[in-house]
PyMOL Python script that loads the backbone (N, CA, C, O; Angstrom):
from pymol import cmd

cmd.read_pdbstr("""\
ATOM      1  N   MET A   1      57.184  19.060 -83.416  1.00  0.00           N
ATOM      2  CA  MET A   1      56.182  18.932 -82.041  1.00  0.00           C
ATOM      3  C   MET A   1      55.245  17.974 -82.542  1.00  0.00           C
ATOM      4  O   MET A   1      55.053  17.949 -83.757  1.00  0.00           O
ATOM      5  N   PRO A   2      54.545  17.068 -81.689  1.00  0.00           N
ATOM      6  CA  PRO A   2      53.472  16.221 -82.229  1.00  0.00           C
ATOM      7  C   PRO A   2      52.377  17.169 -82.015  1.00  0.00           C
ATOM      8  O   PRO A   2      52.163  18.124 -81.268  1.00  0.00           O
ATOM      9  N   GLU A   3      51.633  16.415 -83.154  1.00  0.00           N
ATOM     10  CA  GLU A   3      50.059  16.862 -83.811  1.00  0.00           C
ATOM     11  C   GLU A   3      49.420  17.225 -82.489  1.00  0.00           C
ATOM     12  O   GLU A   3      49.250  18.386 -82.117  1.00  0.00           O
ATOM     13  N   SER A   4      49.104  16.219 -81.855  1.00  0.00           N
ATOM     14  CA  SER A   4      48.294  16.527 -80.555  1.00  0.00           C
ATOM     15  C   SER A   4      48.646  17.495 -79.315  1.00  0.00           C
ATOM     16  O   SER A   4      47.890  17.986 -78.477  1.00  0.00           O
ATOM     17  N   HIS A   5      49.909  17.599 -79.458  1.00  0.00           N
ATOM     18  CA  HIS A   5      50.317  19.018 -78.650  1.00  0.00           C
ATOM     19  C   HIS A   5      50.132  20.296 -78.685  1.00  0.00           C
ATOM     20  O   HIS A   5      50.508  21.073 -77.807  1.00  0.00           O
ATOM     21  N   CYS A   6      49.372  20.683 -79.995  1.00  0.00           N
ATOM     22  CA  CYS A   6      49.187  21.867 -80.737  1.00  0.00           C
ATOM     23  C   CYS A   6      48.535  22.701 -80.217  1.00  0.00           C
ATOM     24  O   CYS A   6      48.863  23.849 -79.917  1.00  0.00           O
ATOM     25  N   PRO A   7      46.930  21.830 -79.987  1.00  0.00           N
ATOM     26  CA  PRO A   7      45.797  22.791 -79.214  1.00  0.00           C
ATOM     27  C   PRO A   7      46.421  23.175 -78.126  1.00  0.00           C
ATOM     28  O   PRO A   7      46.296  24.385 -77.935  1.00  0.00           O
ATOM     29  N   ASP A   8      47.263  22.427 -77.059  1.00  0.00           N
ATOM     30  CA  ASP A   8      47.616  22.743 -76.019  1.00  0.00           C
ATOM     31  C   ASP A   8      48.472  24.112 -76.095  1.00  0.00           C
ATOM     32  O   ASP A   8      48.283  25.225 -75.605  1.00  0.00           O
ATOM     33  N   VAL A   9      49.415  23.614 -76.848  1.00  0.00           N
ATOM     34  CA  VAL A   9      49.954  25.311 -76.852  1.00  0.00           C
ATOM     35  C   VAL A   9      49.605  26.205 -77.517  1.00  0.00           C
ATOM     36  O   VAL A   9      49.913  27.322 -77.100  1.00  0.00           O
ATOM     37  N   GLN A  10      48.953  26.132 -78.606  1.00  0.00           N
ATOM     38  CA  GLN A  10      47.934  27.352 -79.225  1.00  0.00           C
ATOM     39  C   GLN A  10      47.283  28.022 -78.051  1.00  0.00           C
ATOM     40  O   GLN A  10      47.397  29.240 -77.914  1.00  0.00           O
ATOM     41  N   LEU A  11      46.382  27.052 -76.915  1.00  0.00           N
ATOM     42  CA  LEU A  11      45.618  27.890 -75.879  1.00  0.00           C
ATOM     43  C   LEU A  11      46.790  28.686 -74.835  1.00  0.00           C
ATOM     44  O   LEU A  11      46.684  29.805 -74.334  1.00  0.00           O
ATOM     45  N   ARG A  12      47.715  27.882 -74.725  1.00  0.00           N
ATOM     46  CA  ARG A  12      49.016  28.603 -73.527  1.00  0.00           C
ATOM     47  C   ARG A  12      49.285  30.248 -74.553  1.00  0.00           C
ATOM     48  O   ARG A  12      49.132  31.386 -74.109  1.00  0.00           O
ATOM     49  N   LEU A  13      49.587  29.977 -75.561  1.00  0.00           N
ATOM     50  CA  LEU A  13      50.019  31.271 -76.428  1.00  0.00           C
ATOM     51  C   LEU A  13      49.053  32.115 -75.989  1.00  0.00           C
ATOM     52  O   LEU A  13      49.260  33.040 -75.204  1.00  0.00           O
ATOM     53  N   GLU A  14      47.686  31.746 -76.613  1.00  0.00           N
ATOM     54  CA  GLU A  14      46.758  33.110 -76.357  1.00  0.00           C
ATOM     55  C   GLU A  14      46.421  33.537 -74.959  1.00  0.00           C
ATOM     56  O   GLU A  14      45.933  34.642 -74.725  1.00  0.00           O
ATOM     57  N   ALA A  15      46.706  32.588 -73.971  1.00  0.00           N
ATOM     58  CA  ALA A  15      46.522  33.115 -72.800  1.00  0.00           C
ATOM     59  C   ALA A  15      47.483  34.009 -72.360  1.00  0.00           C
ATOM     60  O   ALA A  15      47.118  35.034 -71.785  1.00  0.00           O
ATOM     61  N   ILE A  16      48.938  33.719 -72.586  1.00  0.00           N
ATOM     62  CA  ILE A  16      49.807  34.846 -72.821  1.00  0.00           C
ATOM     63  C   ILE A  16      49.788  35.861 -73.418  1.00  0.00           C
ATOM     64  O   ILE A  16      50.459  36.824 -73.046  1.00  0.00           O
ATOM     65  N   LEU A  17      49.176  35.885 -74.265  1.00  0.00           N
ATOM     66  CA  LEU A  17      49.130  37.293 -75.329  1.00  0.00           C
ATOM     67  C   LEU A  17      47.747  38.091 -74.567  1.00  0.00           C
ATOM     68  O   LEU A  17      47.623  39.308 -74.702  1.00  0.00           O
ATOM     69  N   ALA A  18      46.864  37.386 -73.865  1.00  0.00           N
ATOM     70  CA  ALA A  18      45.875  37.968 -73.138  1.00  0.00           C
ATOM     71  C   ALA A  18      46.146  38.729 -72.427  1.00  0.00           C
ATOM     72  O   ALA A  18      45.624  39.837 -72.307  1.00  0.00           O
ATOM     73  N   TYR A  19      47.407  38.074 -71.547  1.00  0.00           N
ATOM     74  CA  TYR A  19      47.933  38.713 -70.121  1.00  0.00           C
ATOM     75  C   TYR A  19      48.807  39.824 -70.507  1.00  0.00           C
ATOM     76  O   TYR A  19      48.930  40.652 -69.605  1.00  0.00           O
ATOM     77  N   ILE A  20      49.415  40.070 -71.525  1.00  0.00           N
ATOM     78  CA  ILE A  20      50.320  41.218 -72.083  1.00  0.00           C
ATOM     79  C   ILE A  20      49.468  42.094 -72.431  1.00  0.00           C
ATOM     80  O   ILE A  20      49.426  43.230 -71.959  1.00  0.00           O
ATOM     81  N   GLN A  21      48.765  41.676 -73.230  1.00  0.00           N
ATOM     82  CA  GLN A  21      47.708  42.656 -73.505  1.00  0.00           C
ATOM     83  C   GLN A  21      46.615  43.630 -72.292  1.00  0.00           C
ATOM     84  O   GLN A  21      46.256  44.791 -72.487  1.00  0.00           O
ATOM     85  N   ARG A  22      46.330  42.963 -71.328  1.00  0.00           N
ATOM     86  CA  ARG A  22      45.946  43.330 -70.053  1.00  0.00           C
ATOM     87  C   ARG A  22      47.202  44.044 -69.702  1.00  0.00           C
ATOM     88  O   ARG A  22      46.937  45.243 -69.604  1.00  0.00           O
ATOM     89  N   LEU A  23      48.309  43.836 -69.499  1.00  0.00           N
ATOM     90  CA  LEU A  23      49.265  44.140 -68.782  1.00  0.00           C
ATOM     91  C   LEU A  23      49.725  45.625 -69.396  1.00  0.00           C
ATOM     92  O   LEU A  23      49.822  46.594 -68.643  1.00  0.00           O
ATOM     93  N   ARG A  24      49.998  45.719 -70.805  1.00  0.00           N
ATOM     94  CA  ARG A  24      49.945  46.790 -71.388  1.00  0.00           C
ATOM     95  C   ARG A  24      48.558  47.772 -71.342  1.00  0.00           C
ATOM     96  O   ARG A  24      48.779  48.981 -71.413  1.00  0.00           O
ATOM     97  N   ALA A  25      47.387  47.409 -71.247  1.00  0.00           N
ATOM     98  CA  ALA A  25      46.523  48.368 -71.427  1.00  0.00           C
ATOM     99  C   ALA A  25      46.373  48.589 -69.936  1.00  0.00           C
ATOM    100  O   ALA A  25      45.404  49.348 -69.975  1.00  0.00           O
ATOM    101  N   ASN A  26      46.632  48.468 -68.754  1.00  0.00           N
ATOM    102  CA  ASN A  26      47.245  48.965 -67.330  1.00  0.00           C
ATOM    103  C   ASN A  26      47.940  49.798 -67.449  1.00  0.00           C
ATOM    104  O   ASN A  26      47.539  50.778 -66.820  1.00  0.00           O
ATOM    105  N   LEU A  27      49.072  50.004 -68.083  1.00  0.00           N
ATOM    106  CA  LEU A  27      50.596  50.470 -67.908  1.00  0.00           C
ATOM    107  C   LEU A  27      50.351  51.641 -69.066  1.00  0.00           C
ATOM    108  O   LEU A  27      50.543  52.832 -68.820  1.00  0.00           O
ATOM    109  N   TYR A  28      49.993  51.250 -70.097  1.00  0.00           N
ATOM    110  CA  TYR A  28      50.212  52.599 -71.473  1.00  0.00           C
ATOM    111  C   TYR A  28      48.765  52.803 -71.987  1.00  0.00           C
ATOM    112  O   TYR A  28      47.788  52.062 -72.084  1.00  0.00           O
ATOM    113  N   PRO A  29      49.050  54.292 -72.321  1.00  0.00           N
ATOM    114  CA  PRO A  29      47.694  54.471 -73.266  1.00  0.00           C
ATOM    115  C   PRO A  29      47.452  53.513 -74.540  1.00  0.00           C
ATOM    116  O   PRO A  29      48.198  52.622 -74.946  1.00  0.00           O
ATOM    117  N   ALA A  30      46.053  53.985 -75.131  1.00  0.00           N
ATOM    118  CA  ALA A  30      45.854  52.607 -75.574  1.00  0.00           C
ATOM    119  C   ALA A  30      46.595  52.658 -76.837  1.00  0.00           C
ATOM    120  O   ALA A  30      46.889  51.553 -77.291  1.00  0.00           O
ATOM    121  N   ASP A  31      47.032  53.867 -77.631  1.00  0.00           N
ATOM    122  CA  ASP A  31      47.409  53.884 -78.719  1.00  0.00           C
ATOM    123  C   ASP A  31      49.138  53.935 -78.619  1.00  0.00           C
ATOM    124  O   ASP A  31      49.924  54.315 -79.487  1.00  0.00           O
ATOM    125  N   TRP A  32      49.382  53.495 -77.459  1.00  0.00           N
ATOM    126  CA  TRP A  32      51.283  53.724 -77.375  1.00  0.00           C
ATOM    127  C   TRP A  32      51.638  52.376 -78.058  1.00  0.00           C
ATOM    128  O   TRP A  32      50.913  51.385 -77.984  1.00  0.00           O
ATOM    129  N   THR A  33      52.737  52.420 -78.684  1.00  0.00           N
ATOM    130  CA  THR A  33      53.664  51.612 -79.382  1.00  0.00           C
ATOM    131  C   THR A  33      55.180  51.352 -78.711  1.00  0.00           C
ATOM    132  O   THR A  33      55.874  50.376 -78.995  1.00  0.00           O
ATOM    133  N   ALA A  34      55.521  52.293 -77.869  1.00  0.00           N
ATOM    134  CA  ALA A  34      56.752  52.566 -77.745  1.00  0.00           C
ATOM    135  C   ALA A  34      57.425  51.737 -76.570  1.00  0.00           C
ATOM    136  O   ALA A  34      58.603  51.848 -76.231  1.00  0.00           O
ATOM    137  N   ASP A  35      56.429  50.837 -75.971  1.00  0.00           N
ATOM    138  CA  ASP A  35      56.990  50.279 -75.020  1.00  0.00           C
ATOM    139  C   ASP A  35      57.546  48.948 -75.222  1.00  0.00           C
ATOM    140  O   ASP A  35      57.418  48.451 -76.341  1.00  0.00           O
ATOM    141  N   PRO A  36      58.268  48.163 -74.115  1.00  0.00           N
ATOM    142  CA  PRO A  36      58.960  47.067 -74.527  1.00  0.00           C
ATOM    143  C   PRO A  36      58.139  45.730 -74.823  1.00  0.00           C
ATOM    144  O   PRO A  36      58.705  44.692 -75.165  1.00  0.00           O
ATOM    145  N   LEU A  37      56.543  45.859 -74.637  1.00  0.00           N
ATOM    146  CA  LEU A  37      55.747  44.603 -74.234  1.00  0.00           C
ATOM    147  C   LEU A  37      55.084  44.691 -75.632  1.00  0.00           C
ATOM    148  O   LEU A  37      54.447  43.710 -76.016  1.00  0.00           O
ATOM    149  N   TYR A  38      55.182  45.808 -76.441  1.00  0.00           N
ATOM    150  CA  TYR A  38      54.367  45.970 -77.948  1.00  0.00           C
ATOM    151  C   TYR A  38      55.021  45.080 -78.846  1.00  0.00           C
ATOM    152  O   TYR A  38      54.338  44.275 -79.478  1.00  0.00           O
ATOM    153  N   ARG A  39      56.075  45.114 -78.964  1.00  0.00           N
ATOM    154  CA  ARG A  39      57.094  43.542 -79.973  1.00  0.00           C
ATOM    155  C   ARG A  39      56.360  42.566 -79.117  1.00  0.00           C
ATOM    156  O   ARG A  39      55.273  42.357 -79.656  1.00  0.00           O
ATOM    157  N   ILE A  40      56.448  42.070 -78.324  1.00  0.00           N
ATOM    158  CA  ILE A  40      56.111  41.049 -77.618  1.00  0.00           C
ATOM    159  C   ILE A  40      54.636  40.538 -77.808  1.00  0.00           C
ATOM    160  O   ILE A  40      54.306  39.364 -77.642  1.00  0.00           O
ATOM    161  N   GLU A  41      53.810  41.527 -78.164  1.00  0.00           N
ATOM    162  CA  GLU A  41      52.554  41.271 -78.076  1.00  0.00           C
ATOM    163  C   GLU A  41      52.762  41.175 -79.710  1.00  0.00           C
ATOM    164  O   GLU A  41      52.947  40.024 -80.105  1.00  0.00           O
ATOM    165  N   GLN A  42      52.761  41.753 -80.279  1.00  0.00           N
ATOM    166  CA  GLN A  42      52.824  41.495 -81.911  1.00  0.00           C
ATOM    167  C   GLN A  42      53.461  40.115 -82.527  1.00  0.00           C
ATOM    168  O   GLN A  42      53.065  39.583 -83.564  1.00  0.00           O
ATOM    169  N   GLU A  43      54.808  39.510 -81.468  1.00  0.00           N
ATOM    170  CA  GLU A  43      55.191  38.572 -82.087  1.00  0.00           C
ATOM    171  C   GLU A  43      54.352  36.999 -81.928  1.00  0.00           C
ATOM    172  O   GLU A  43      54.250  36.061 -82.718  1.00  0.00           O
ATOM    173  N   LEU A  44      53.802  37.223 -80.468  1.00  0.00           N
ATOM    174  CA  LEU A  44      52.566  36.591 -80.434  1.00  0.00           C
ATOM    175  C   LEU A  44      51.773  36.270 -81.108  1.00  0.00           C
ATOM    176  O   LEU A  44      51.703  35.124 -81.550  1.00  0.00           O
ATOM    177  N   ALA A  45      50.707  37.479 -81.453  1.00  0.00           N
ATOM    178  CA  ALA A  45      50.106  37.227 -82.262  1.00  0.00           C
ATOM    179  C   ALA A  45      50.143  36.943 -83.593  1.00  0.00           C
ATOM    180  O   ALA A  45      49.207  36.453 -84.225  1.00  0.00           O
ATOM    181  N   SER A  46      51.460  37.313 -84.132  1.00  0.00           N
ATOM    182  CA  SER A  46      51.803  36.531 -85.475  1.00  0.00           C
ATOM    183  C   SER A  46      51.836  34.892 -85.261  1.00  0.00           C
ATOM    184  O   SER A  46      51.401  34.066 -86.064  1.00  0.00           O
ATOM    185  N   LEU A  47      52.422  34.634 -84.056  1.00  0.00           N
ATOM    186  CA  LEU A  47      52.634  33.045 -84.180  1.00  0.00           C
ATOM    187  C   LEU A  47      51.117  32.582 -84.198  1.00  0.00           C
ATOM    188  O   LEU A  47      50.530  31.931 -85.063  1.00  0.00           O
ATOM    189  N   LEU A  48      50.788  32.943 -83.363  1.00  0.00           N
ATOM    190  CA  LEU A  48      49.136  32.552 -83.335  1.00  0.00           C
ATOM    191  C   LEU A  48      48.430  32.703 -84.454  1.00  0.00           C
ATOM    192  O   LEU A  48      47.281  32.262 -84.409  1.00  0.00           O
ATOM    193  N   ASP A  49      48.784  33.200 -85.447  1.00  0.00           N
ATOM    194  CA  ASP A  49      47.836  33.727 -86.571  1.00  0.00           C
ATOM    195  C   ASP A  49      48.683  32.332 -87.313  1.00  0.00           C
ATOM    196  O   ASP A  49      47.981  31.391 -87.682  1.00  0.00           O
ATOM    197  N   ASP A  50      50.104  32.264 -87.491  1.00  0.00           N
ATOM    198  CA  ASP A  50      50.771  31.321 -88.192  1.00  0.00           C
ATOM    199  C   ASP A  50      50.124  29.707 -88.196  1.00  0.00           C
ATOM    200  O   ASP A  50      50.016  28.888 -89.109  1.00  0.00           O
ATOM    201  N   MET A  51      49.733  29.654 -86.672  1.00  0.00           N
ATOM    202  CA  MET A  51      49.217  28.382 -86.192  1.00  0.00           C
ATOM    203  C   MET A  51      47.828  28.114 -86.557  1.00  0.00           C
ATOM    204  O   MET A  51      47.447  26.964 -86.771  1.00  0.00           O
ATOM    205  N   ARG A  52      47.055  29.129 -86.638  1.00  0.00           N
ATOM    206  CA  ARG A  52      45.661  29.225 -87.311  1.00  0.00           C
ATOM    207  C   ARG A  52      45.514  28.979 -88.654  1.00  0.00           C
ATOM    208  O   ARG A  52      44.521  28.595 -89.272  1.00  0.00           O
ATOM    209  N   ARG A  53      46.831  29.297 -89.100  1.00  0.00           N
ATOM    210  CA  ARG A  53      46.458  28.894 -90.823  1.00  0.00           C
ATOM    211  C   ARG A  53      47.184  28.053 -91.181  1.00  0.00           C
ATOM    212  O   ARG A  53      47.430  28.162 -92.382  1.00  0.00           O
ATOM    213  N   GLY A  54      47.789  27.026 -90.582  1.00  0.00           N
ATOM    214  CA  GLY A  54      48.323  25.282 -91.009  1.00  0.00           C
ATOM    215  C   GLY A  54      49.737  25.852 -90.511  1.00  0.00           C
ATOM    216  O   GLY A  54      50.731  25.126 -90.515  1.00  0.00           O
TER     217      GLY A  54
END
""", "prot")
cmd.dss("prot")
cmd.show_as("cartoon", "prot")
cmd.util.cbc("prot")
cmd.orient("prot")
């Protein structure tokens, strides 16, 4: 992927992560990890961490 597209991709992933977090907060208790969205949230957070580290 061209370097110039990375900030746009990162912003989009951050927006998706925020949406998933809001959705989970409305559907499940705060400490709940047995829902199908939890794994998606964790994978997105991991991808973003990898992007930030380079």
